[in-house]
PDB file of the backbone (N, CA, C, O) and the ligand in Angstrom, with CONECT records:
HET     ZN  A 101       1
ATOM      1  N   MET A   1       0.827  -1.199   0.000  1.00  0.00           N
ATOM      2  CA  MET A   1       0.000   0.000   0.000  1.00  0.00           C
ATOM      3  C   MET A   1       0.863   1.251   0.000  1.00  0.00           C
ATOM      4  O   MET A   1       0.653   2.158   0.805  1.00  0.00           O
ATOM      5  N   ALA A   2       1.810   1.296  -0.884  1.00  0.00           N
ATOM      6  CA  ALA A   2       2.668   2.469  -0.935  1.00  0.00           C
ATOM      7  C   ALA A   2       1.998   3.572  -1.752  1.00  0.00           C
ATOM      8  O   ALA A   2       1.245   3.317  -2.691  1.00  0.00           O
ATOM      9  N   ALA A   3       2.302   4.796  -1.358  1.00  0.00           N
ATOM     10  CA  ALA A   3       1.703   5.928  -2.068  1.00  0.00           C
ATOM     11  C   ALA A   3       2.528   6.231  -3.311  1.00  0.00           C
ATOM     12  O   ALA A   3       3.251   7.225  -3.370  1.00  0.00           O
ATOM     13  N   VAL A   4       2.409   5.382  -4.271  1.00  0.00           N
ATOM     14  CA  VAL A   4       3.252   5.506  -5.459  1.00  0.00           C
ATOM     15  C   VAL A   4       2.707   6.570  -6.402  1.00  0.00           C
ATOM     16  O   VAL A   4       3.454   7.203  -7.148  1.00  0.00           O
ATOM     17  N   SER A   5       1.407   6.754  -6.354  1.00  0.00           N
ATOM     18  CA  SER A   5       0.774   7.615  -7.343  1.00  0.00           C
ATOM     19  C   SER A   5       0.852   9.094  -6.975  1.00  0.00           C
ATOM     20  O   SER A   5       0.187   9.935  -7.579  1.00  0.00           O
ATOM     21  N   ARG A   6       1.671   9.392  -5.982  1.00  0.00           N
ATOM     22  CA  ARG A   6       1.767  10.773  -5.554  1.00  0.00           C
ATOM     23  C   ARG A   6       2.678  11.547  -6.498  1.00  0.00           C
ATOM     24  O   ARG A   6       3.830  11.164  -6.699  1.00  0.00           O
ATOM     25  N   ARG A   7       2.186  12.603  -7.064  1.00  0.00           N
ATOM     26  CA  ARG A   7       3.050  13.405  -7.913  1.00  0.00           C
ATOM     27  C   ARG A   7       2.597  14.859  -7.905  1.00  0.00           C
ATOM     28  O   ARG A   7       1.452  15.184  -7.589  1.00  0.00           O
ATOM     29  N   CYS A   8       3.520  15.696  -8.257  1.00  0.00           N
ATOM     30  CA  CYS A   8       3.207  17.121  -8.266  1.00  0.00           C
ATOM     31  C   CYS A   8       2.737  17.519  -9.664  1.00  0.00           C
ATOM     32  O   CYS A   8       2.929  16.787 -10.635  1.00  0.00           O
ATOM     33  N   GLY A   9       2.125  18.679  -9.740  1.00  0.00           N
ATOM     34  CA  GLY A   9       1.780  19.201 -11.045  1.00  0.00           C
ATOM     35  C   GLY A   9       0.387  18.826 -11.483  1.00  0.00           C
ATOM     36  O   GLY A   9      -0.082  19.306 -12.515  1.00  0.00           O
ATOM     37  N   THR A  10      -0.286  17.982 -10.728  1.00  0.00           N
ATOM     38  CA  THR A  10      -1.651  17.636 -11.092  1.00  0.00           C
ATOM     39  C   THR A  10      -2.613  18.568 -10.370  1.00  0.00           C
ATOM     40  O   THR A  10      -2.574  18.690  -9.145  1.00  0.00           O
ATOM     41  N   SER A  11      -3.455  19.209 -11.119  1.00  0.00           N
ATOM     42  CA  SER A  11      -4.394  20.128 -10.483  1.00  0.00           C
ATOM     43  C   SER A  11      -5.617  19.387  -9.983  1.00  0.00           C
ATOM     44  O   SER A  11      -6.377  19.898  -9.161  1.00  0.00           O
ATOM     45  N   GLU A  12      -5.795  18.193 -10.481  1.00  0.00           N
ATOM     46  CA  GLU A  12      -6.966  17.427 -10.077  1.00  0.00           C
ATOM     47  C   GLU A  12      -6.721  16.704  -8.754  1.00  0.00           C
ATOM     48  O   GLU A  12      -5.811  15.880  -8.657  1.00  0.00           O
ATOM     49  N   PRO A  13      -7.511  17.003  -7.757  1.00  0.00           N
ATOM     50  CA  PRO A  13      -7.321  16.341  -6.469  1.00  0.00           C
ATOM     51  C   PRO A  13      -7.892  14.931  -6.496  1.00  0.00           C
ATOM     52  O   PRO A  13      -8.755  14.630  -7.321  1.00  0.00           O
ATOM     53  N   PRO A  14      -7.424  14.067  -5.606  1.00  0.00           N
ATOM     54  CA  PRO A  14      -8.010  12.734  -5.503  1.00  0.00           C
ATOM     55  C   PRO A  14      -9.471  12.808  -5.092  1.00  0.00           C
ATOM     56  O   PRO A  14      -9.926  13.816  -4.551  1.00  0.00           O
ATOM     57  N   VAL A  15     -10.185  11.753  -5.348  1.00  0.00           N
ATOM     58  CA  VAL A  15     -11.626  11.747  -5.095  1.00  0.00           C
ATOM     59  C   VAL A  15     -11.935  11.860  -3.612  1.00  0.00           C
ATOM     60  O   VAL A  15     -13.001  12.326  -3.207  1.00  0.00           O
ATOM     61  N   THR A  16     -10.976  11.422  -2.820  1.00  0.00           N
ATOM     62  CA  THR A  16     -11.215  11.406  -1.386  1.00  0.00           C
ATOM     63  C   THR A  16     -11.380  12.805  -0.817  1.00  0.00           C
ATOM     64  O   THR A  16     -10.597  13.707  -1.115  1.00  0.00           O
ATOM     65  N   LEU A  17     -12.384  12.972  -0.014  1.00  0.00           N
ATOM     66  CA  LEU A  17     -12.533  14.230   0.695  1.00  0.00           C
ATOM     67  C   LEU A  17     -11.938  14.064   2.085  1.00  0.00           C
ATOM     68  O   LEU A  17     -12.120  13.041   2.745  1.00  0.00           O
ATOM     69  N   GLY A  18     -11.234  15.082   2.504  1.00  0.00           N
ATOM     70  CA  GLY A  18     -10.594  14.964   3.807  1.00  0.00           C
ATOM     71  C   GLY A  18      -9.367  14.078   3.716  1.00  0.00           C
ATOM     72  O   GLY A  18      -8.731  14.001   2.665  1.00  0.00           O
ATOM     73  N   LEU A  19      -9.036  13.421   4.786  1.00  0.00           N
ATOM     74  CA  LEU A  19      -7.848  12.596   4.804  1.00  0.00           C
ATOM     75  C   LEU A  19      -8.095  11.287   4.087  1.00  0.00           C
ATOM     76  O   LEU A  19      -9.071  10.595   4.378  1.00  0.00           O
ATOM     77  N   PRO A  20      -7.229  10.937   3.158  1.00  0.00           N
ATOM     78  CA  PRO A  20      -7.350   9.675   2.433  1.00  0.00           C
ATOM     79  C   PRO A  20      -7.054   8.471   3.330  1.00  0.00           C
ATOM     80  O   PRO A  20      -7.424   7.344   3.001  1.00  0.00           O
ATOM     81  N   LEU A  21      -6.400   8.704   4.439  1.00  0.00           N
ATOM     82  CA  LEU A  21      -6.112   7.601   5.344  1.00  0.00           C
ATOM     83  C   LEU A  21      -6.926   7.771   6.615  1.00  0.00           C
ATOM     84  O   LEU A  21      -7.118   8.894   7.082  1.00  0.00           O
ATOM     85  N   PRO A  22      -7.402   6.682   7.173  1.00  0.00           N
ATOM     86  CA  PRO A  22      -8.106   6.795   8.447  1.00  0.00           C
ATOM     87  C   PRO A  22      -7.131   7.216   9.529  1.00  0.00           C
ATOM     88  O   PRO A  22      -5.952   6.866   9.475  1.00  0.00           O
ATOM     89  N   PRO A  23      -7.599   7.946  10.486  1.00  0.00           N
ATOM     90  CA  PRO A  23      -6.704   8.378  11.553  1.00  0.00           C
ATOM     91  C   PRO A  23      -6.139   7.179  12.293  1.00  0.00           C
ATOM     92  O   PRO A  23      -6.862   6.244  12.636  1.00  0.00           O
ATOM     93  N   VAL A  24      -4.850   7.219  12.532  1.00  0.00           N
ATOM     94  CA  VAL A  24      -4.197   6.133  13.255  1.00  0.00           C
ATOM     95  C   VAL A  24      -3.696   6.676  14.574  1.00  0.00           C
ATOM     96  O   VAL A  24      -2.917   7.628  14.609  1.00  0.00           O
ATOM     97  N   GLU A  25      -4.134   6.082  15.637  1.00  0.00           N
ATOM     98  CA  GLU A  25      -3.631   6.501  16.931  1.00  0.00           C
ATOM     99  C   GLU A  25      -2.492   5.579  17.344  1.00  0.00           C
ATOM    100  O   GLU A  25      -2.648   4.358  17.371  1.00  0.00           O
ATOM    101  N   PRO A  26      -1.360   6.166  17.660  1.00  0.00           N
ATOM    102  CA  PRO A  26      -0.221   5.351  18.089  1.00  0.00           C
ATOM    103  C   PRO A  26      -0.471   4.792  19.484  1.00  0.00           C
ATOM    104  O   PRO A  26      -1.264   5.344  20.247  1.00  0.00           O
ATOM    105  N   PRO A  27       0.205   3.697  19.815  1.00  0.00           N
ATOM    106  CA  PRO A  27       0.115   3.163  21.177  1.00  0.00           C
ATOM    107  C   PRO A  27       0.621   4.191  22.171  1.00  0.00           C
ATOM    108  O   PRO A  27       1.529   4.970  21.878  1.00  0.00           O
ATOM    109  N   ALA A  28       0.024   4.180  23.337  1.00  0.00           N
ATOM    110  CA  ALA A  28       0.356   5.211  24.323  1.00  0.00           C
ATOM    111  C   ALA A  28       1.801   5.110  24.789  1.00  0.00           C
ATOM    112  O   ALA A  28       2.362   6.083  25.293  1.00  0.00           O
ATOM    113  N   ASP A  29       2.409   3.926  24.621  1.00  0.00           N
ATOM    114  CA  ASP A  29       3.749   3.757  25.161  1.00  0.00           C
ATOM    115  C   ASP A  29       4.853   4.063  24.146  1.00  0.00           C
ATOM    116  O   ASP A  29       6.030   3.823  24.413  1.00  0.00           O
ATOM    117  N   CYS A  30       4.470   4.592  22.984  1.00  0.00           N
ATOM    118  CA  CYS A  30       5.489   4.931  22.001  1.00  0.00           C
ATOM    119  C   CYS A  30       5.667   6.443  21.945  1.00  0.00           C
ATOM    120  O   CYS A  30       4.843   7.157  21.373  1.00  0.00           O
ATOM    121  N   GLU A  31       6.744   6.914  22.540  1.00  0.00           N
ATOM    122  CA  GLU A  31       6.987   8.351  22.592  1.00  0.00           C
ATOM    123  C   GLU A  31       7.228   8.929  21.214  1.00  0.00           C
ATOM    124  O   GLU A  31       6.789  10.033  20.891  1.00  0.00           O
ATOM    125  N   GLU A  32       7.939   8.153  20.411  1.00  0.00           N
ATOM    126  CA  GLU A  32       8.254   8.593  19.057  1.00  0.00           C
ATOM    127  C   GLU A  32       6.975   8.943  18.288  1.00  0.00           C
ATOM    128  O   GLU A  32       6.875   9.989  17.647  1.00  0.00           O
ATOM    129  N   CYS A  33       6.009   8.035  18.376  1.00  0.00           N
ATOM    130  CA  CYS A  33       4.783   8.236  17.630  1.00  0.00           C
ATOM    131  C   CYS A  33       3.875   9.243  18.309  1.00  0.00           C
ATOM    132  O   CYS A  33       3.047   9.877  17.655  1.00  0.00           O
ATOM    133  N   ALA A  34       4.025   9.391  19.598  1.00  0.00           N
ATOM    134  CA  ALA A  34       3.271  10.428  20.286  1.00  0.00           C
ATOM    135  C   ALA A  34       3.664  11.793  19.712  1.00  0.00           C
ATOM    136  O   ALA A  34       2.821  12.669  19.514  1.00  0.00           O
ATOM    137  N   GLN A  35       4.961  11.948  19.452  1.00  0.00           N
ATOM    138  CA  GLN A  35       5.445  13.180  18.834  1.00  0.00           C
ATOM    139  C   GLN A  35       4.863  13.341  17.433  1.00  0.00           C
ATOM    140  O   GLN A  35       4.477  14.434  17.021  1.00  0.00           O
ATOM    141  N   ARG A  36       4.811  12.213  16.710  1.00  0.00           N
ATOM    142  CA  ARG A  36       4.267  12.275  15.352  1.00  0.00           C
ATOM    143  C   ARG A  36       2.788  12.649  15.390  1.00  0.00           C
ATOM    144  O   ARG A  36       2.305  13.408  14.550  1.00  0.00           O
ATOM    145  N   ALA A  37       2.085  12.112  16.364  1.00  0.00           N
ATOM    146  CA  ALA A  37       0.666  12.424  16.486  1.00  0.00           C
ATOM    147  C   ALA A  37       0.460  13.909  16.769  1.00  0.00           C
ATOM    148  O   ALA A  37      -0.469  14.536  16.259  1.00  0.00           O
ATOM    149  N   ILE A  38       1.348  14.453  17.592  1.00  0.00           N
ATOM    150  CA  ILE A  38       1.269  15.885  17.887  1.00  0.00           C
ATOM    151  C   ILE A  38       1.540  16.697  16.629  1.00  0.00           C
ATOM    152  O   ILE A  38       0.834  17.656  16.315  1.00  0.00           O
ATOM    153  N   GLU A  39       2.580  16.284  15.924  1.00  0.00           N
ATOM    154  CA  GLU A  39       2.941  16.994  14.699  1.00  0.00           C
ATOM    155  C   GLU A  39       1.825  16.891  13.663  1.00  0.00           C
ATOM    156  O   GLU A  39       1.550  17.838  12.926  1.00  0.00           O
ATOM    157  N   ARG A  40       1.194  15.729  13.626  1.00  0.00           N
ATOM    158  CA  ARG A  40       0.086  15.531  12.695  1.00  0.00           C
ATOM    159  C   ARG A  40      -1.082  16.464  13.032  1.00  0.00           C
ATOM    160  O   ARG A  40      -1.700  17.058  12.148  1.00  0.00           O
ATOM    161  N   ALA A  41      -1.362  16.575  14.320  1.00  0.00           N
ATOM    162  CA  ALA A  41      -2.452  17.450  14.748  1.00  0.00           C
ATOM    163  C   ALA A  41      -2.147  18.900  14.369  1.00  0.00           C
ATOM    164  O   ALA A  41      -3.028  19.641  13.933  1.00  0.00           O
ATOM    165  N   GLU A  42      -0.890  19.282  14.543  1.00  0.00           N
ATOM    166  CA  GLU A  42      -0.492  20.644  14.180  1.00  0.00           C
ATOM    167  C   GLU A  42      -0.603  20.851  12.677  1.00  0.00           C
ATOM    168  O   GLU A  42      -1.075  21.886  12.208  1.00  0.00           O
ATOM    169  N   ALA A  43      -0.161  19.849  11.939  1.00  0.00           N
ATOM    170  CA  ALA A  43      -0.212  19.955  10.479  1.00  0.00           C
ATOM    171  C   ALA A  43      -1.650  20.099  10.005  1.00  0.00           C
ATOM    172  O   ALA A  43      -1.944  20.914   9.130  1.00  0.00           O
ATOM    173  N   LYS A  44      -2.548  19.305  10.586  1.00  0.00           N
ATOM    174  CA  LYS A  44      -3.959  19.416  10.234  1.00  0.00           C
ATOM    175  C   LYS A  44      -4.488  20.789  10.577  1.00  0.00           C
ATOM    176  O   LYS A  44      -5.276  21.376   9.836  1.00  0.00           O
ATOM    177  N   HIS A  45      -4.049  21.283  11.693  1.00  0.00           N
ATOM    178  CA  HIS A  45      -4.521  22.576  12.178  1.00  0.00           C
ATOM    179  C   HIS A  45      -4.189  23.696  11.200  1.00  0.00           C
ATOM    180  O   HIS A  45      -4.979  24.618  10.996  1.00  0.00           O
ATOM    181  N   VAL A  46      -3.011  23.599  10.602  1.00  0.00           N
ATOM    182  CA  VAL A  46      -2.606  24.635   9.654  1.00  0.00           C
ATOM    183  C   VAL A  46      -2.975  24.266   8.215  1.00  0.00           C
ATOM    184  O   VAL A  46      -2.625  24.977   7.274  1.00  0.00           O
ATOM    185  N   GLY A  47      -3.685  23.148   8.057  1.00  0.00           N
ATOM    186  CA  GLY A  47      -4.147  22.772   6.721  1.00  0.00           C
ATOM    187  C   GLY A  47      -3.089  22.088   5.881  1.00  0.00           C
ATOM    188  O   GLY A  47      -3.240  21.971   4.665  1.00  0.00           O
ATOM    189  N   ASP A  48      -2.015  21.634   6.520  1.00  0.00           N
ATOM    190  CA  ASP A  48      -0.957  20.955   5.778  1.00  0.00           C
ATOM    191  C   ASP A  48      -1.247  19.457   5.753  1.00  0.00           C
ATOM    192  O   ASP A  48      -0.662  18.680   6.508  1.00  0.00           O
ATOM    193  N   LEU A  49      -2.156  19.078   4.873  1.00  0.00           N
ATOM    194  CA  LEU A  49      -2.612  17.683   4.854  1.00  0.00           C
ATOM    195  C   LEU A  49      -1.511  16.728   4.433  1.00  0.00           C
ATOM    196  O   LEU A  49      -1.449  15.596   4.912  1.00  0.00           O
ATOM    197  N   ALA A  50      -0.648  17.177   3.542  1.00  0.00           N
ATOM    198  CA  ALA A  50       0.436  16.308   3.074  1.00  0.00           C
ATOM    199  C   ALA A  50       1.300  15.869   4.252  1.00  0.00           C
ATOM    200  O   ALA A  50       1.692  14.708   4.365  1.00  0.00           O
ATOM    201  N   ARG A  51       1.580  16.825   5.115  1.00  0.00           N
ATOM    202  CA  ARG A  51       2.409  16.507   6.275  1.00  0.00           C
ATOM    203  C   ARG A  51       1.640  15.619   7.254  1.00  0.00           C
ATOM    204  O   ARG A  51       2.198  14.698   7.851  1.00  0.00           O
ATOM    205  N   ALA A  52       0.372  15.912   7.400  1.00  0.00           N
ATOM    206  CA  ALA A  52      -0.455  15.099   8.294  1.00  0.00           C
ATOM    207  C   ALA A  52      -0.481  13.653   7.818  1.00  0.00           C
ATOM    208  O   ALA A  52      -0.399  12.721   8.618  1.00  0.00           O
ATOM    209  N   ILE A  53      -0.595  13.482   6.523  1.00  0.00           N
ATOM    210  CA  ILE A  53      -0.612  12.128   5.962  1.00  0.00           C
ATOM    211  C   ILE A  53       0.743  11.459   6.163  1.00  0.00           C
ATOM    212  O   ILE A  53       0.822  10.275   6.492  1.00  0.00           O
ATOM    213  N   ASP A  54       1.799  12.228   5.962  1.00  0.00           N
ATOM    214  CA  ASP A  54       3.132  11.668   6.187  1.00  0.00           C
ATOM    215  C   ASP A  54       3.261  11.120   7.604  1.00  0.00           C
ATOM    216  O   ASP A  54       3.806  10.036   7.816  1.00  0.00           O
ATOM    217  N   MET A  55       2.761  11.871   8.555  1.00  0.00           N
ATOM    218  CA  MET A  55       2.843  11.444   9.952  1.00  0.00           C
ATOM    219  C   MET A  55       2.045  10.172  10.166  1.00  0.00           C
ATOM    220  O   MET A  55       2.492   9.260  10.862  1.00  0.00           O
ATOM    221  N   THR A  56       0.864  10.111   9.568  1.00  0.00           N
ATOM    222  CA  THR A  56       0.044   8.906   9.680  1.00  0.00           C
ATOM    223  C   THR A  56       0.775   7.707   9.092  1.00  0.00           C
ATOM    224  O   THR A  56       0.763   6.614   9.658  1.00  0.00           O
ATOM    225  N   VAL A  57       1.409   7.930   7.952  1.00  0.00           N
ATOM    226  CA  VAL A  57       2.152   6.848   7.307  1.00  0.00           C
ATOM    227  C   VAL A  57       3.302   6.383   8.194  1.00  0.00           C
ATOM    228  O   VAL A  57       3.550   5.185   8.329  1.00  0.00           O
ATOM    229  N   LEU A  58       3.995   7.338   8.793  1.00  0.00           N
ATOM    230  CA  LEU A  58       5.123   6.983   9.658  1.00  0.00           C
ATOM    231  C   LEU A  58       4.649   6.192  10.868  1.00  0.00           C
ATOM    232  O   LEU A  58       5.291   5.225  11.278  1.00  0.00           O
ATOM    233  N   ILE A  59       3.522   6.609  11.437  1.00  0.00           N
ATOM    234  CA  ILE A  59       2.987   5.892  12.598  1.00  0.00           C
ATOM    235  C   ILE A  59       2.584   4.482  12.189  1.00  0.00           C
ATOM    236  O   ILE A  59       2.878   3.509  12.884  1.00  0.00           O
ATOM    237  N   LYS A  60       1.914   4.390  11.063  1.00  0.00           N
ATOM    238  CA  LYS A  60       1.483   3.079  10.574  1.00  0.00           C
ATOM    239  C   LYS A  60       2.676   2.175  10.321  1.00  0.00           C
ATOM    240  O   LYS A  60       2.657   0.984  10.632  1.00  0.00           O
ATOM    241  N   ARG A  61       3.715   2.772   9.748  1.00  0.00           N
ATOM    242  CA  ARG A  61       4.898   1.992   9.404  1.00  0.00           C
ATOM    243  C   ARG A  61       5.584   1.486  10.671  1.00  0.00           C
ATOM    244  O   ARG A  61       6.149   0.393  10.708  1.00  0.00           O
ATOM    245  N   HIS A  62       5.513   2.322  11.704  1.00  0.00           N
ATOM    246  CA  HIS A  62       6.158   1.955  12.966  1.00  0.00           C
ATOM    247  C   HIS A  62       5.370   0.864  13.688  1.00  0.00           C
ATOM    248  O   HIS A  62       5.924   0.071  14.450  1.00  0.00           O
ATOM    249  N   HIS A  63       4.068   0.847  13.429  1.00  0.00           N
ATOM    250  CA  HIS A  63       3.202  -0.141  14.106  1.00  0.00           C
ATOM    251  C   HIS A  63       2.300  -0.785  13.070  1.00  0.00           C
ATOM    252  O   HIS A  63       1.106  -0.494  13.008  1.00  0.00           O
ATOM    253  N   PRO A  64       2.870  -1.654  12.265  1.00  0.00           N
ATOM    254  CA  PRO A  64       2.134  -2.233  11.121  1.00  0.00           C
ATOM    255  C   PRO A  64       0.884  -3.003  11.558  1.00  0.00           C
ATOM    256  O   PRO A  64      -0.093  -3.070  10.812  1.00  0.00           O
ATOM    257  N   GLN A  65       0.908  -3.566  12.728  1.00  0.00           N
ATOM    258  CA  GLN A  65      -0.252  -4.354  13.146  1.00  0.00           C
ATOM    259  C   GLN A  65      -1.263  -3.523  13.910  1.00  0.00           C
ATOM    260  O   GLN A  65      -2.261  -4.048  14.403  1.00  0.00           O
ATOM    261  N   GLY A  66      -1.006  -2.221  14.010  1.00  0.00           N
ATOM    262  CA  GLY A  66      -1.982  -1.351  14.652  1.00  0.00           C
ATOM    263  C   GLY A  66      -1.810  -1.297  16.153  1.00  0.00           C
ATOM    264  O   GLY A  66      -1.136  -2.133  16.756  1.00  0.00           O
ATOM    265  N   PRO A  67      -2.434  -0.298  16.739  1.00  0.00           N
ATOM    266  CA  PRO A  67      -2.279  -0.066  18.172  1.00  0.00           C
ATOM    267  C   PRO A  67      -3.042  -1.074  19.023  1.00  0.00           C
ATOM    268  O   PRO A  67      -2.747  -1.240  20.207  1.00  0.00           O
ATOM    269  N   ALA A  68      -4.019  -1.744  18.426  1.00  0.00           N
ATOM    270  CA  ALA A  68      -4.891  -2.581  19.255  1.00  0.00           C
ATOM    271  C   ALA A  68      -4.156  -3.827  19.737  1.00  0.00           C
ATOM    272  O   ALA A  68      -4.735  -4.648  20.448  1.00  0.00           O
TER     273      ALA A  68
HETATM  274 ZN    ZN A 101       5.777   4.138  17.280  1.00  0.00          ZN2+
END
């Protein structure tokens, strides 16, 4: 599930409204991802969705089987 189709220069946005990825909450005991979650929240706050998605991807990559 790599984001291979990401490219610049396309004016047409993807069909998805909002975040293309479901929100991923990191496990409470991972400080690294807690920081990413904070950064993601900040990125969303300023409308930087690309960065927010990057953070989600990093969290997912760090915990492939999910927080549960
Ligand atoms: Zn983590």
